[in-house]
C-alpha positions in Angstrom: 155.1 117.7 208.3 157.0 117.6 205.1 156.2 114.6 202.9 158.7 111.9 202.7 160.1 111.1 199.3 161.4 107.6 198.5 164.0 107.5 195.9 163.5 105.1 192.9 166.4 103.0 194.1 164.9 102.6 197.6 161.5 101.7 196.1 163.0 99.0 193.9 165.0 97.6 196.8 161.8 97.4 198.9 160.0 95.6 196.1 162.9 93.2 195.7 162.9 92.4 199.4 159.2 92.0 199.4 159.4 89.6 196.4 162.1 87.5 198.1 160.1 87.3 201.3 157.1 86.0 199.3 159.3 83.4 197.7 161.0 82.4 200.9 158.5 79.7 202.1 158.6 78.0 198.7 162.4 78.2 198.6 162.7 76.7 202.1 160.5 73.8 201.1 162.4 73.4 197.8 165.8 73.3 199.5 164.6 71.1 202.4 162.8 68.5 200.3 164.7 68.6 196.9 168.1 70.2 196.9 169.4 69.1 200.3 168.2 65.4 199.9 170.0 65.3 196.6 173.2 66.6 198.0 172.9 64.3 201.1 172.4 61.3 198.8 175.5 62.2 196.8 177.5 62.4 200.0 176.1 59.1 201.3 177.1 57.4 198.1 180.8 57.7 199.1 180.2 56.2 202.5 179.6 52.7 203.7 176.3 51.7 205.3 176.3 52.5 209.1 175.8 49.4 211.2 174.9 48.9 214.8 177.7 50.4 216.8 179.7 51.3 213.7 179.5 54.6 212.0 179.6 55.1 208.3 183.1 55.0 206.8 184.5 56.8 203.8 184.7 54.2 200.9 185.1 56.5 197.9 183.9 54.9 194.7 183.4 51.4 196.2 179.6 51.6 196.1 179.8 52.5 192.4 182.2 49.6 191.8 179.8 47.2 193.5 177.0 48.6 191.3 179.1 48.0 188.1 179.6 44.4 189.1 176.0 43.8 190.2 174.2 41.5 187.6 170.8 42.4 189.1 171.5 46.1 188.5 172.3 45.5 184.9 169.2 43.3 184.5 167.1 46.1 186.0 168.7 48.5 183.5 167.9 46.3 180.5 164.4 45.8 181.8 163.9 49.5 182.3 165.2 50.4 178.9 162.8 47.9 177.3 159.9 49.2 179.5 160.6 52.8 178.6 161.0 52.0 174.9 157.6 50.5 174.8 155.5 52.6 177.3 156.7 56.0 176.1 155.7 55.8 172.4 152.6 53.7 173.1 151.2 55.9 175.9 151.9 59.2 174.0 150.6 57.8 170.7 147.4 56.4 172.3 146.9 59.7 174.3 147.1 61.8 171.1 144.7 59.5 169.3 142.2 59.6 172.1 142.5 63.4 172.4 141.9 64.0 168.7 138.9 61.6 168.8 137.2 63.1 171.8 137.9 66.6 170.6 135.4 66.1 167.8 131.7 66.7 168.1 130.0 63.4 168.8 127.3 61.9 170.9 128.5 60.8 174.4 131.7 62.8 174.1 131.7 63.7 177.8 131.2 60.1 178.9 134.0 59.0 176.6 136.4 61.5 178.0 135.5 60.4 181.5 136.1 56.8 180.6 139.5 57.5 179.2 140.5 59.6 182.2 139.2 57.3 184.9 142.4 55.1 185.1 144.4 58.2 185.9 142.4 59.1 189.0 142.5 55.6 190.4 145.3 55.0 193.0 148.2 53.1 191.6 147.8 50.3 194.2 144.2 49.9 193.3 145.1 49.7 189.6 147.7 47.0 190.3 145.1 45.0 192.2 142.6 45.3 189.5 145.0 44.0 186.9 146.2 41.3 189.3 142.7 39.9 189.1 142.9 40.1 185.3 146.1 38.2 185.2 145.3 35.5 187.8 145.8 32.1 186.3 142.7 29.9 185.6 140.0 32.2 186.9 141.2 35.7 186.0 139.4 37.8 183.4 142.1 37.4 180.8 142.2 33.7 181.4 138.4 33.5 180.9 138.6 35.4 177.6 141.5 33.2 176.2 139.8 30.1 177.5 136.6 31.0 175.5 138.7 30.7 172.4 140.2 27.4 173.4 143.6 28.7 174.3 145.6 27.0 177.1 145.9 28.6 180.6 149.0 30.8 181.1 150.6 32.4 184.1 151.1 35.9 182.7 152.9 37.3 185.7 154.8 34.1 186.6 156.3 33.5 183.2 159.7 35.4 182.6 158.7 35.9 179.0 155.5 37.7 179.7 155.9 39.2 183.2 157.5 42.5 182.0 155.1 42.9 179.1 152.1 42.4 181.4 153.4 45.2 183.7 154.0 47.4 180.6 150.4 47.0 179.5 149.2 48.2 182.9 151.4 51.3 182.8 150.2 52.2 179.3 146.6 51.8 180.3 147.2 54.1 183.3 149.2 56.8 181.7 147.5 57.3 178.3 144.5 58.9 179.9 146.7 61.3 181.9 148.6 62.5 178.8 145.3 62.7 176.9 144.2 65.6 179.1 147.2 67.7 178.1 146.7 67.0 174.4 143.0 67.7 174.7 143.6 71.0 176.4 146.1 72.0 173.7 143.7 71.0 170.9 141.0 73.2 172.4 143.3 76.3 172.4 143.9 76.0 168.6 142.2 78.7 166.5 139.0 77.1 164.9 139.6 79.2 161.8 142.6 76.9 160.9 140.3 74.0 160.5 137.8 76.0 158.5 140.5 77.3 156.2 141.8 73.7 155.7 138.3 72.5 154.9 137.8 75.3 152.3 141.1 74.3 150.7 140.0 70.7 150.5 142.6 69.3 152.9 142.0 65.9 154.3 141.9 65.3 158.1 145.2 63.5 158.0 146.9 66.3 156.1 145.4 68.9 158.5 146.6 67.0 161.5 150.1 66.4 160.0 150.7 69.9 158.7 148.8 72.1 161.2 147.8 70.4 164.4 150.9 68.3 165.0 153.4 71.2 164.7 151.3 73.3 167.0 151.1 70.5 169.5 154.9 70.2 169.8 155.1 72.3 173.1 152.6 69.9 174.7 154.5 66.9 173.2 157.7 68.1 174.7 156.1 68.5 178.2 154.4 65.1 177.9 157.6 63.4 176.7 159.7 64.6 179.6 157.0 63.4 182.0 156.7 60.0 180.2 160.5 59.4 180.5 160.4 60.3 184.2 157.4 58.0 184.8 159.1 55.2 183.0 162.0 55.2 185.4 160.1 55.8 188.7 157.6 52.9 188.6 157.6 50.8 191.7 154.0 50.5 192.9 152.8 48.1 190.2 155.9 46.0 190.4 155.5 45.6 194.2 151.9 44.4 193.8 152.0 42.4 190.6 155.4 40.6 190.4 157.8 41.9 193.1 160.4 41.9 190.4 160.0 38.2 189.6 160.2 35.7 188.3 164.0 35.6 188.5 164.3 39.5 188.2 162.5 39.3 184.9 160.4 42.3 185.8 162.7 44.2 188.1 163.0 47.9 187.2 165.6 50.3 188.5 163.5 52.0 191.2 162.2 48.6 192.5 165.8 47.4 192.7 166.7 50.6 194.5 163.8 50.0 196.9 165.0 46.4 197.6 168.6 47.5 198.1 167.7 50.4 200.4 164.8 49.0 202.4 165.0 45.2 202.1 168.7 44.7 202.4 169.3 48.0 204.2 172.4 48.9 202.2 171.9 52.7 202.2 175.3 53.5 200.7 174.8 51.3 197.7 171.2 52.6 197.4 172.5 56.2 197.4 174.9 55.3 194.5 172.1 53.9 192.5 170.0 57.0 193.2 172.8 59.3 192.0 173.2 57.4 188.8 169.5 57.4 188.2 169.1 61.1 188.8 172.0 62.0 186.6 170.7 59.9 183.7 167.2 61.3 184.0 168.5 64.9 184.2 170.7 64.3 181.1 167.9 62.8 179.1 165.6 65.7 180.1 168.2 68.3 179.0 168.7 66.5 175.7 165.0 66.5 175.1 164.7 70.2 175.7 167.7 71.2 173.6 166.8 68.9 170.7 163.0 69.1 170.6 162.9 72.8 171.4 164.2 73.5 167.9 161.1 71.9 166.5 158.6 73.6 168.8 156.3 76.1 167.3 155.1 78.4 170.0 151.9 80.3 169.3 
């Protein structure tokens, strides 16, 4: 039998079909659980909430108008902006400091790394319950420490002035160890000869970090920053356990407000409108971060 010859075009077509078939399961999952829910939520935001015996009705921008007039929504926005403005720089700065420290040769370095990373592997509900014990008035750990110094008892989660700050501290404690792993991995990929050359030239550790390590860590910083922003606007577990948004919405964040609107008050149309706004804002911030910070990234 004469041998069959496959033309280059036929071979490339077969490879393309084979590649798409390999990607098909992942594409189906991506469309089913990401793209279609996003489109469906956008559609639902223009309809009223279906009630018993009454189908959803087209209401146009009414849900967005309700959101614009909702004082609880704007309180949640202010709280979330404050929460993000504190947790993002603190968690990233602390993560970088811990990574630089545990990257050095020292006794007990492995134990120290494990201690920093432990909060990350704990379930968020467990973390919230641990800190709930810390903040418990009169007999909590924090109350025992302040009482030892003669300070008066304080309801940290029940005071509007300290409730949000208390939740913020929990978030920083949980996220810093997670971000530290990325910085530590990036530090270990740097060429050791850079540090040796800096030592020969007599550069201080601070100068070496500022002029060499920090610029080379910018790709990691970009990745961590995007994740930190997303995490700052998707916190709901800690709020549910620690404060439930109280007192008087002092610790209500956007996602918790969305949860209450959608699952407590069962207003799915309004909840869809809040979701659309939240997704658009987060996507816009992520794009700005990539376009602005990418100019300062030094890829190896």
